[in-house]
N, C-alpha and C positions, 0 to 999 in steps of 0.2 A: 059095258061101257065104251070101251075101245074100239069094238066093231061098229057101234052106233055112231062114233066121232068119224070114224074112217069112211063110212058109206055116205053120210054126210058131206064129207070133203070131196070124195070121187063125184058125188052127185051135182056139185057147184061146179065141177069142170064139165059142162053139158056139151054135147055136139055142137050145138050153136055157138057156144062161147069158142070152142076150139076150132071150129069152121071160120070164125071171125078172124082168128090169127092167120091162117092160110086163104085168103080170099081168092086166090087164081085156081088153086085146087080144089076148093070147094065149087067154084063154077063149071070147070071143064071136067072134074073126076070126082063127083061127090061120093060115088060108091067106095073108091079106093081110100079116100079121106075118112070117111065113115069107118072102113075096117081098120085103118092106122089108128083112130081114136080109140075104137075098142080093144085093139091089141096094147096101146098105151094105158089105158086106164085098168085095163085087168091085170097088165105087170105091176104096176103102181100098187093096187090093191092086193095083189098075190106077195109081193115081196115086203110090203108092210108087215101084213100079217105073219109071214115067216120071221121076219126080225122081231117083231114083238113076242112071238113064241119063243125065240132063243133067249131074248132078254128076260122073261119071266124063268125060263129053266135055269139060266147062268147066274142071275141073281137071286134065286129061291124066293122068288116075291110071294108065293102064295105061304110059304113056310113063315117069312117075315111078317106078313099080315096076319096070320094064325097067332104068333107070338103077341103082336101088338094088341089082338084082340083079348088075349088071354091076361096081358098085363092091365088093359082098361078094366077087365073084370075084377081082377086083383084088387085094383085101387079102388074101384066102386065098393067091393065087399069091405076095405078097410075104412072108406068113410062113412058106411052105414054103420059097420059093427065098432066103430070106434078102435079100431086096433092099433097095434105097436106101429111106429113109423108114419103115422098119419100126419099131414102136415095140418097147423093150425087153421081154424076157419076165419082168423082176422086178416084183413088184408094187410100186405106189408106196410104200408104207410100208418097202420094203427099199432104196430108192433113198437117195442122200447127200442131205443138205440143199440144197447149193449147187446141185444139178440141179433140185431141186423148186422152189426160189425163183427160180431162172432160168427155168425153164417159166413160172410165173405172172406173172413180170415181164417176159417178151419181147414180148409185145403193147406194152406201156407202153414199154419202150425202144425199141423200134423206131419206133413213132411220135414219141418224143422226139428219137431220133436224127435222123430225116428233117427234123424240125422245126429242130433245132440246125445242121444242114447248110443248109438255106436260109437260117437267120439269118447264119450265117458268110459265105455267098457274098454277101449283102447289104452286111455289113461290109467284106468284101473289095473290093466295087466301090467304096463309100464311100470305103475307105482309098486307093484308086488315084486317085480324083479328088481328094482331098484332097492326096495326093503331088504330084500334077501341078500343083495350085493353089500348093502351097508352093514348087515347083521355078520356077514362073514368078515368083513375087515374089522369089525368091534371085535370079534373073537380072536383075530390074528393079533390085534395091538394088545389085548388083554393077555394073551400068550407071550408077546415079546416083552411086557411090562413084567411079569412074572420071572422071565428069564433074565432080565436085567436085575431085578430086585435080588433074585438068588445069586448073581455075580457080585454085586455090591456088597451083600453080606458076607461072600466068601472073602472079598478084598479087605473089609473090615475086621474080619477075624484074623487074616493073615498080618494085618497091620497091626493090630492088638498084640499079636504073637511075637512080632518083630521087633515091637518099639521097645520092649524091656532088654532084647538083646543089642539092639543098634544104639539106643542111646549112651551107654557107658562103654561103648567100643571104640578101639583105635581106628578102626575103619571109618567111623563117623567124623572123628576128629581130623584125620587126614583129607576127607572129602571136602570138609568145612575150609582148611588152610588152601587147599587147591583153589577153592572155589574163590577164595578172599585174593589169592595171587592173580588168578585169572581175571577177576572184576577190575584189581588195581591196575594192571597192564592195559585193559582196554580202556580205562580212564585216563591213563597216561598217553595212550596213542593218540586219543582224540585232541589232546592239547597240544 
């Protein structure tokens, strides 16, 4: 197809058209102008064919066309066989609105879902670490409360043992008198 198009294009640039562009050379040196025309047309044709071949190789056009042909064959087979992935036979304007907007939103919803799943996993990991930290703190608080309860029990035991000794003793009476004197002096100095 390319060769036919190129040949047609080159033939539209006939010697008569080329000579019309250079009337003086055509009148006085037609053989030279004819030779120049043949060289230009030949070079244009050769260069176009070479560049086309390079493009075919560089872009792997033949492989791409073969792949396209394979895909078209697969699509036809699916359509005829009613295989999976087949598009509905209904035209889009006949589909229900829910199908249409879900089809348009599917790529966005898919990317958003994967992003949310990633964030959820991150939050779950953070929550597990926080739960472990809270559990460690709870264990430490229980240990400290148990230690305080033991100290309070020791103090209550010591207080009970000392109350019998202290209530009737002289030491207690002296401490009460001193406290009364100090309290009286403090009240008198304020006045």
